C-alpha positions in Angstrom: 68.4 123.0 85.5 68.0 125.7 88.1 65.4 128.4 87.3 65.6 130.7 90.3 68.3 133.3 90.4 69.5 132.3 93.8 69.8 128.7 92.9 71.9 129.6 89.8 74.1 131.7 92.0 74.4 128.7 94.4 75.5 126.5 91.6 78.3 129.0 90.7 79.3 129.4 94.3 79.4 125.6 94.8 81.6 125.2 91.8 84.1 127.8 93.1 84.2 126.3 96.5 84.6 122.8 95.1 87.6 123.9 93.1 89.2 125.6 96.1 88.6 122.5 98.3 90.0 120.2 95.7 93.2 122.3 95.5 93.5 122.2 99.3 93.1 118.4 99.2 95.7 118.2 96.5 98.2 120.2 98.6 97.7 117.7 101.4 98.5 114.8 99.0 101.5 116.7 97.6 103.1 117.3 101.0 102.3 113.7 102.0 104.1 112.4 98.9 107.0 114.7 99.7 107.2 113.1 103.1 107.1 109.6 101.7 109.9 110.4 99.3 112.0 111.9 102.1 111.3 108.8 104.1 112.6 106.5 101.4 115.9 108.3 101.4 116.5 107.2 105.0 117.6 110.7 106.1 115.9 111.2 109.5 116.4 115.0 109.5 114.8 115.4 106.1 112.0 113.1 107.0 111.3 115.0 110.2 111.2 118.3 108.4 108.9 116.9 105.7 106.7 115.5 108.5 106.4 118.9 110.1 105.3 120.5 106.8 102.9 117.7 106.0 101.4 117.9 109.5 101.0 121.6 109.2 99.2 121.3 105.8 96.9 118.5 107.1 95.9 120.6 110.1 95.4 123.6 107.9 92.9 121.5 105.8 91.1 120.8 109.0 90.8 124.4 109.9 89.4 125.2 106.4 86.9 122.4 106.6 88.3 120.2 103.9 89.2 117.3 106.2 87.5 116.0 109.4 89.6 116.4 112.5 89.6 112.7 113.2 90.7 111.9 109.7 93.5 114.3 110.0 94.5 113.0 113.4 94.7 109.4 111.9 96.8 110.6 109.0 99.2 112.5 111.2 99.5 109.6 113.6 100.4 107.2 110.7 103.0 109.6 109.4 104.5 110.0 112.9 104.7 106.3 113.3 106.7 106.1 110.1 109.1 108.7 111.3 109.5 106.9 114.6 110.1 103.6 112.9 112.9 105.2 110.9 114.8 105.9 114.1 
């Protein structure tokens, strides 16, 4: 258990930041799942729109420091390949 005041504050701060980062990661998963469901319908327009929103959310996670940029690039690339395969 932490004894110093600053270390107690750091524990509280880390807990808040972890909750925020988990929520941001969950948003990425949510939009990715929405994209996957749009993909299964076979509608190219809906899949393209869902891809745009998912890509935007992934890149936002990168800017917030939740995801590494190479990880995000890999995920976006895989989603784009699925859209391209639909056509």
